[in-house]
Every structure is written in C-alpha cells, then in structure tokens.
TORKOL-4160 file (C-alpha; in steps of 0.2 Angstrom, whole numbers, padded with zeros to 4 digits, m for minus):
85
<pt num="1" X="0021" Y="0298" Z="m0178"/>
<pt num="2" X="0035" Y="0303" Z="m0166"/>
<pt num="3" X="0045" Y="0287" Z="m0173"/>
<pt num="4" X="0043" Y="0293" Z="m0190"/>
<pt num="5" X="0049" Y="0311" Z="m0186"/>
<pt num="6" X="0064" Y="0303" Z="m0177"/>
<pt num="7" X="0069" Y="0292" Z="m0191"/>
<pt num="8" X="0067" Y="0304" Z="m0205"/>
<pt num="9" X="0071" Y="0321" Z="m0197"/>
<pt num="10" X="0069" Y="0335" Z="m0202"/>
<pt num="11" X="0053" Y="0330" Z="m0211"/>
<pt num="12" X="0037" Y="0340" Z="m0217"/>
<pt num="13" X="0019" Y="0336" Z="m0216"/>
<pt num="14" X="0017" Y="0331" Z="m0234"/>
<pt num="15" X="0032" Y="0319" Z="m0234"/>
<pt num="16" X="0025" Y="0312" Z="m0217"/>
<pt num="17" X="0007" Y="0310" Z="m0225"/>
<pt num="18" X="0015" Y="0300" Z="m0240"/>
<pt num="19" X="0026" Y="0289" Z="m0229"/>
<pt num="20" X="0013" Y="0286" Z="m0216"/>
<pt num="21" X="m0002" Y="0285" Z="m0229"/>
<pt num="22" X="m0012" Y="0297" Z="m0218"/>
<pt num="23" X="m0021" Y="0313" Z="m0222"/>
<pt num="24" X="m0012" Y="0329" Z="m0220"/>
<pt num="25" X="m0024" Y="0335" Z="m0208"/>
<pt num="26" X="m0021" Y="0321" Z="m0197"/>
<pt num="27" X="m0002" Y="0323" Z="m0198"/>
<pt num="28" X="m0004" Y="0342" Z="m0194"/>
<pt num="29" X="m0014" Y="0338" Z="m0179"/>
<pt num="30" X="m0002" Y="0325" Z="m0173"/>
<pt num="31" X="0012" Y="0336" Z="m0175"/>
<pt num="32" X="0004" Y="0350" Z="m0165"/>
<pt num="33" X="0001" Y="0339" Z="m0151"/>
<pt num="34" X="0019" Y="0332" Z="m0151"/>
<pt num="35" X="0026" Y="0351" Z="m0152"/>
<pt num="36" X="0014" Y="0356" Z="m0138"/>
<pt num="37" X="0021" Y="0341" Z="m0127"/>
<pt num="38" X="0039" Y="0347" Z="m0131"/>
<pt num="39" X="0044" Y="0331" Z="m0140"/>
<pt num="40" X="0046" Y="0340" Z="m0158"/>
<pt num="41" X="0051" Y="0357" Z="m0164"/>
<pt num="42" X="0044" Y="0363" Z="m0180"/>
<pt num="43" X="0057" Y="0371" Z="m0192"/>
<pt num="44" X="0058" Y="0378" Z="m0209"/>
<pt num="45" X="0064" Y="0361" Z="m0216"/>
<pt num="46" X="0052" Y="0351" Z="m0206"/>
<pt num="47" X="0049" Y="0344" Z="m0189"/>
<pt num="48" X="0064" Y="0337" Z="m0178"/>
<pt num="49" X="0063" Y="0329" Z="m0161"/>
<pt num="50" X="0070" Y="0340" Z="m0148"/>
<pt num="51" X="0075" Y="0327" Z="m0135"/>
<pt num="52" X="0091" Y="0317" Z="m0134"/>
<pt num="53" X="0086" Y="0298" Z="m0136"/>
<pt num="54" X="0088" Y="0293" Z="m0118"/>
<pt num="55" X="0078" Y="0308" Z="m0111"/>
<pt num="56" X="0064" Y="0304" Z="m0125"/>
<pt num="57" X="0064" Y="0286" Z="m0119"/>
<pt num="58" X="0063" Y="0291" Z="m0101"/>
<pt num="59" X="0048" Y="0304" Z="m0103"/>
<pt num="60" X="0039" Y="0291" Z="m0115"/>
<pt num="61" X="0041" Y="0277" Z="m0101"/>
<pt num="62" X="0035" Y="0288" Z="m0088"/>
<pt num="63" X="0020" Y="0295" Z="m0098"/>
<pt num="64" X="0015" Y="0276" Z="m0102"/>
<pt num="65" X="0016" Y="0271" Z="m0083"/>
<pt num="66" X="0005" Y="0286" Z="m0079"/>
<pt num="67" X="m0007" Y="0281" Z="m0092"/>
<pt num="68" X="m0007" Y="0263" Z="m0086"/>
<pt num="69" X="m0010" Y="0268" Z="m0069"/>
<pt num="70" X="m0025" Y="0279" Z="m0074"/>
<pt num="71" X="m0033" Y="0265" Z="m0084"/>
<pt num="72" X="m0031" Y="0253" Z="m0070"/>
<pt num="73" X="m0039" Y="0265" Z="m0058"/>
<pt num="74" X="m0054" Y="0268" Z="m0070"/>
<pt num="75" X="m0056" Y="0250" Z="m0073"/>
<pt num="76" X="m0056" Y="0246" Z="m0054"/>
<pt num="77" X="m0069" Y="0260" Z="m0052"/>
<pt num="78" X="m0080" Y="0253" Z="m0066"/>
<pt num="79" X="m0078" Y="0236" Z="m0058"/>
<pt num="80" X="m0083" Y="0242" Z="m0040"/>
<pt num="81" X="m0097" Y="0253" Z="m0046"/>
<pt num="82" X="m0107" Y="0242" Z="m0059"/>
<pt num="83" X="m0122" Y="0251" Z="m0068"/>
<pt num="84" X="m0139" Y="0246" Z="m0061"/>
<pt num="85" X="m0148" Y="0234" Z="m0073"/>
C-alpha cells in the first residue's frame, strides 16, 4: 500500500482500489493506519508520502528489525514452554 502511494502520489482511495484490486474499505483502513504511523498525509487530491525516501527507508528498516526481534522472542518462548499434551 505504501509503495503504491509512493509511486502514484497523490492518489485517492478509489484509484488505489482499482490499481490494487482491493475493496475500498481495505484501502481506507490501510491508509488510516499509514497516516496514524506518520508515513502518509491525506490531502484534497489524495494521499502523499510524508517522508523523504532515505528517512522512509530508515524507519521501515528499523520497524522490520523490531518486528523480527519480537517474533524471534515469541518463537523462543513457545519453543521453551511447550503446551502439555
């Protein structure tokens, strides 16, 4: 979704839904999440990315590293604490 906004900005919900072949309600929800995270801004002509490419890349990389770390910790917890049979 973020990549689609980045490559076609400014872009609205209807156009994104057509390009991504997704229902408008999914587009609207995804855009709201991206806006709440500070990645995009809504405007009268459509959504635009708020960050410069290098900052966008840095933030995404940091968030992905955090997600991987969290998933690794969760996996280790499950592995070390198996459910009784």
